[in-house]
VEXVO-294133 format. One line per field, with one value per residue (C-alpha): residue number from 0; residue in three letters; x, y, z. Coordinates in pm, whole numbers, plus 50000, padded with zeros to 5 digits. Example, Ala and Ser with C-alpha at 12.3 -4.5 7.8 and 13.67 -1.06 7.14 Angstrom:
# VEXVO-294133
dogu [0|1]
numar [ALA|SER]
east [51230|51367]
north [49550|49894]
up [50780|50714]
# end
This chain:
# VEXVO-294133
dogu [0|1|2|3|4|5|6|7|8|9|10|11|12|13|14|15|16|17|18|19|20|21|22|23|24|25|26|27|28|29|30|31|32|33|34|35|36|37|38|39|40|41|42|43|44|45|46|47|48|49|50|51|52|53|54|55|56|57|58|59|60|61|62|63|64|65|66|67|68|69|70|71|72|73|74|75|76|77|78|79|80|81|82|83|84|85|86|87|88|89|90|91|92|93|94|95|96|97|98|99|100|101|102|103|104|105|106|107|108|109|110|111|112|113|114|115|116|117|118|119|120|121|122|123|124|125|126|127|128|129|130|131|132|133|134|135|136|137|138|139|140|141|142|143|144|145|146|147|148|149|150|151|152|153|154|155|156|157|158|159|160|161|162|163|164|165|166|167|168|169|170|171|172|173|174|175|176|177|178|179|180|181|182|183|184|185|186|187|188|189|190|191|192|193|194]
numar [MET|ARG|ARG|ILE|CYS|VAL|LEU|LEU|ALA|LEU|ILE|ALA|PRO|ALA|LEU|ALA|SER|ALA|GLN|SER|PRO|PRO|ASN|PHE|LEU|TRP|LEU|ASP|ASP|PHE|GLU|LEU|CYS|PRO|SER|PRO|GLN|PRO|TYR|TRP|PRO|ASP|ARG|ASP|SER|ASP|ASP|TYR|GLY|ASP|ASP|ASP|TYR|SER|PHE|VAL|GLY|CYS|VAL|GLN|PRO|PRO|GLY|PHE|PHE|PRO|VAL|ASP|PRO|GLY|ASP|CYS|ASP|ASP|LEU|ASN|PRO|GLY|ILE|ASN|PRO|SER|ALA|ALA|GLU|GLN|CYS|ASN|GLY|ILE|ASP|GLU|ASP|CYS|ASP|ALA|MET|VAL|ASP|GLU|ASN|ALA|LEU|GLY|ALA|GLY|THR|SER|CYS|ASP|THR|GLY|LEU|VAL|GLY|ALA|CYS|SER|SER|GLY|THR|PHE|GLN|CYS|GLN|GLY|ALA|ALA|GLY|LEU|VAL|CYS|ILE|SER|ASP|THR|PRO|ALA|SER|PRO|GLU|VAL|CYS|ASN|GLY|ILE|ASP|ASP|ASP|CYS|ASP|GLY|HIS|VAL|ASP|GLU|GLY|ASN|PRO|GLY|GLY|GLY|GLN|THR|CYS|ASN|THR|GLY|LEU|PRO|GLY|ALA|CYS|SER|THR|GLY|THR|THR|VAL|CYS|GLN|ALA|GLY|VAL|LEU|VAL|CYS|VAL|PRO|ASP|ASN|GLN|PRO|CYS|PRO]
east [54825|54463|54207|53835|53558|53283|53011|52700|52661|52643|52436|52147|51944|51954|51801|51574|51437|51451|51677|51924|52253|52546|52659|52919|53213|53320|53616|53800|54171|54263|54483|54211|53949|54080|53718|53480|53124|52860|52531|52252|51964|51586|51344|51051|51187|51174|51528|51644|51856|51826|52055|52046|52278|52575|52851|53105|53328|53355|53153|52771|52646|52314|52077|52204|52185|52353|52105|52059|52107|51817|51540|51411|51150|51263|50965|50716|50792|50581|50831|51231|51342|51165|50858|50560|50455|50097|49894|49903|50150|50415|50769|50725|51017|51257|51393|51308|51004|50652|50375|50580|50469|50190|50021|49671|49795|49738|49476|49173|48821|48501|48420|48087|48003|47774|47892|48225|48336|48282|48619|48904|49236|49305|49552|49752|49635|49810|49636|49319|49396|49361|49097|48955|48992|48810|49001|48798|48670|48315|48315|48057|47787|47784|47570|47752|47530|47733|47706|48000|47883|47843|47495|47324|47182|47254|47289|47018|46955|47028|47389|47545|47127|46938|47124|46925|46997|46909|46697|46738|46380|46197|45980|45876|46041|46386|46429|46496|46656|46943|46859|47042|46908|47038|47405|47371|47298|47028|46844|46472|46228|46097|45734|45566|45419|45695|45762]
north [47059|46993|47092|46976|46979|46754|46859|46824|46489|46673|46932|46752|46664|46982|47117|46847|46933|47306|47401|47689|47637|47856|47926|47699|47810|47526|47568|47352|47328|47716|47527|47354|47612|47956|48118|47976|48048|48076|47834|47870|47655|47736|47524|47714|47751|48145|48191|48304|48154|48083|48264|48043|47834|47887|47711|47819|47609|47494|47236|47252|47026|46877|47088|47446|47683|47966|48231|48536|48532|48726|48498|48533|48241|47963|47760|48063|48128|48457|48573|48708|49026|49076|49011|49333|49413|49323|49482|49218|49259|49050|49169|48994|49168|49075|49434|49380|49634|49561|49649|49973|50095|49791|49727|49907|50205|50543|50474|50665|50486|50521|50538|50425|50749|51062|51423|51558|51244|50999|51042|50847|50696|50336|50252|50013|49940|49608|49304|49475|49563|49799|50052|50335|50632|50971|51248|51508|51415|51545|51853|52116|52191|52576|52698|52608|52348|52071|51772|51896|51666|51367|51287|51257|51617|51941|52259|52123|52372|52696|52677|53020|53204|53337|53682|53999|54150|54486|54330|54679|54716|55027|55056|54733|54500|54639|54414|54084|53753|53520|53197|52940|52914|52693|52705|53113|53301|53551|53810|53747|53982|53942|54077|53957|54019|54239|54319]
up [49769|49634|49918|49828|50107|50031|50290|50076|50273|50591|50513|50269|50604|50691|50331|50367|50682|50565|50854|50881|50959|50898|50521|50397|50144|49927|49754|49477|49444|49337|49119|48948|48980|48890|48864|49109|49057|49324|49355|49592|49637|49483|49646|49511|49134|49133|49035|49372|49579|49945|50158|50421|50201|49951|49738|49549|49316|48946|48977|49011|49290|49263|49432|49380|49102|48964|49074|49202|49580|49832|49849|50214|50156|49941|50001|49833|49433|49519|49778|49637|49564|49215|49388|49371|49688|49818|50092|50351|50640|50419|50333|49945|49805|50079|50175|50521|50492|50478|50251|50114|49752|49758|49430|49426|49716|49557|49307|49344|49440|49556|49898|49896|50051|49936|49862|49887|50085|49781|49615|49783|49764|49836|50120|50259|50612|50690|50770|50682|50285|50082|50221|50044|50216|50115|50013|50183|50555|50644|50783|50860|50618|50471|50221|49905|49719|49838|50089|50313|50598|50359|50509|50151|50237|50081|50307|50522|50820|50640|50702|50769|50746|51001|51022|51001|50659|50446|50130|49988|49924|50086|50374|50572|50333|50410|50701|50612|50744|50539|50391|50196|49834|49589|49760|49792|50114|50039|50197|50248|50353|50678|50623|50322|50065|49951|49549]
# end
């Protein structure tokens, strides 16, 4: 007995209004159609079909195509399983994850800061997009010729200095105080002049 389900007229209004009825499985008589093929609607023409609708048969119905399934937004050609993930809080590649491996994330950038904080890496922060985050967060200034605290000044405040030290010189010039000079702590005599 030939079994033909003709449901296109019933679901056409739902397709036109972008509603999501249950999936329909249309089957021609297997005696006449031994190898039915799957078809899906592809309203955004991105070669991926809308999972909310399906057709299996030997004759391609109007509005259905032999494309791959998995399109989670069949009205947006930029959203489908092969789309590149963007940093925007949207699941472009239809894998139920948002912004994973987003384009541009992980690449080097200039934070606009100075000193050790200038080099950064783009990180995806959802709706805020790609944000350049410093690879080296600001830290207390030390005597090393580097702007550690990223304030535009190097070794300011005599970091590590101010300690009593022995200059290695004789007599009154032997006692000194450590001073940060050119990124190095040196022992400067307290009494001047000294040789």
